[in-house]
MARTI-228859 format. One record per residue (C-alpha): residue in three letters; x, z, y. Coordinates in steps of 0.001 Angstrom, whole numbers, plus 500000, padded with zeros to 6 digits. Layout:
BEGIN
ala_X_Z_Y
...
% end
This chain:
BEGIN
met_646315_769112_640575
glu_646393_765953_638502
asp_645533_763811_641548
ile_648535_765212_643420
arg_650807_764398_640495
glu_649362_760894_640246
asp_649882_760308_643976
phe_653472_761514_643701
asp_654114_759227_640712
asn_652705_756266_642635
leu_654899_757113_645628
val_657990_757226_643424
trp_657135_753899_641785
asp_656562_752333_645206
lys_659993_753550_646369
ile_661641_752177_643239
asp_659897_748828_643748
glu_661078_748679_647374
glu_664684_749361_646388
trp_664486_746784_643579
glu_663233_744148_646012
lys_666145_744871_648381
val_668670_744502_645561
gln_667063_741309_644319
leu_667374_739736_647761
glu_671093_740531_647779
leu_671766_739260_644260
leu_669557_736203_644223
arg_671598_733047_644626
arg_669802_730139_646194
pro_671239_726667_646575
ile_671731_725523_650150
pro_670366_721983_650557
cys_673012_719440_651579
phe_675783_722062_651353
ala_677359_720534_648272
gln_676724_716815_648236
phe_678956_715940_645302
pro_679064_717377_641768
glu_682724_718363_642210
glu_681875_720417_645295
lys_679015_722122_643492
thr_681286_723016_640575
leu_683938_724468_642892
ile_681325_726543_644710
glu_679939_727818_641396
ala_683453_728750_640227
ala_684159_730568_643490
thr_680832_732401_643266
ala_681488_733472_639668
ser_684964_734716_640602
his_683591_736624_643588
ile_680856_738275_641497
glu_683361_739238_638811
lys_685827_740775_641296
arg_683327_742633_643482
thr_680694_743837_640992
gln_680418_745158_637472
ile_678334_742155_636430
ser_680004_740202_633653
thr_680303_736476_634175
ala_681483_733589_632062
pro_685192_733017_632604
val_686248_730176_634888
leu_688439_728110_632609
ser_689920_725706_635135
thr_689212_723859_638359
glu_692451_721858_638120
arg_690862_718621_636942
ile_688360_718700_639789
leu_691002_719179_642455
ser_693288_716389_641288
% end
């Protein structure tokens, strides 16, 4: 009986691990080489990413104070 329970527990943990790996692939941000060549571009992309995450998820992000100075 205990072996059956242990097998079931392992199956559940394996399922949880699989789902966690799927979520991590979706949430993991990776820089794209040569996509942002200048610091200003990188900052704008980071600000846009933070805004997108804040609007579309329940993950809290640091507020974007301003991108005005970069654009001018």
